[in-house]
C-alpha positions in Angstrom: 17.7 7.1 26.1 15.6 4.0 26.4 15.2 3.5 22.6 18.8 4.0 22.2 19.6 1.4 24.8 17.2 -1.2 22.8 19.0 -0.6 19.5 22.5 -0.4 20.9 23.1 -3.2 23.3 27.0 -3.8 22.7 28.2 -0.4 23.3 28.3 0.6 19.6 29.0 4.1 18.5 25.8 5.6 17.4 27.7 7.8 14.8 29.2 4.7 13.3 25.8 3.1 12.4 23.9 6.3 11.6 23.5 7.0 7.9 23.6 10.8 8.8 27.4 10.5 9.5 28.3 8.4 6.6 31.5 9.4 4.9 30.8 8.1 1.2 30.5 11.2 -1.0 29.3 9.1 -4.0 25.6 9.2 -5.0 23.6 6.2 -3.7 20.4 4.4 -5.1 17.4 6.3 -5.5 15.7 6.7 -2.2 12.2 7.1 -1.0 11.7 8.9 2.4 8.3 9.1 4.1 7.8 11.1 7.3 5.1 11.9 9.7 4.7 15.8 10.6 4.4 14.8 14.4 7.3 12.6 14.6 10.3 13.0 17.0 12.7 11.8 14.2 11.6 14.3 11.5 14.5 16.5 11.8 16.8 13.5 11.5 14.9 12.5 8.3 15.1 15.9 6.8 18.9 16.1 7.5 19.2 12.6 5.7 17.2 13.9 2.8 19.5 17.0 2.5 22.7 14.8 2.9 21.4 12.4 0.0 20.5 15.2 -2.1 23.9 16.9 -1.7 25.6 13.8 -2.7 23.6 13.6 -6.0 21.1 10.8 -4.9 17.7 11.1 -6.4 15.4 11.5 -3.4 11.6 11.4 -3.1 10.5 12.9 -0.1 6.8 12.8 1.2 5.5 14.1 4.5 2.3 13.2 6.0 1.8 16.5 8.0 -1.0 15.3 10.2 0.3 11.9 11.0 2.5 10.5 14.1 5.7 8.6 14.1 4.5 4.9 13.5 1.2 5.8 11.9 1.7 2.8 9.6 0.7 0.6 12.5 -2.5 2.5 12.8 -4.1 1.3 9.6 -7.5 0.9 11.0 -7.5 4.4 12.1 -5.8 6.2 9.1 -6.5 3.6 6.3 -6.4 6.4 3.6 -3.0 7.6 4.5 -1.5 3.9 4.9 -3.0 3.2 1.5 -1.1 6.4 0.1 2.1 5.2 1.6 1.5 1.7 0.1 1.0 3.2 -3.4 4.0 5.4 -3.1 6.2 2.5 -2.3 4.6 0.4 -5.0 5.1 3.3 -7.6 8.8 3.8 -6.3 9.8 0.0 -6.5 8.0 -0.6 -9.7 9.7 2.6 -11.5 13.1 1.8 -10.4 
């Protein structure tokens, strides 16, 4: 609840700002989704990936199974994984 209160400070409806509940059925831009296996938001990420795919959006989904939410902030501890994510992002952006 604390996290939601930090993001929504003016009484916004959470569904109105969540991409999981968007109503547009047209394919969106190609999308890269990177998740951590030990992340409290992984279910939402998987649902988002499914929704985009069902709409016809090209999705590249990569899970770092052993990582935690926010692992990109721990570059000193998980340098290899962070480097892999940077490479994924670079490849994704440079191909598009």
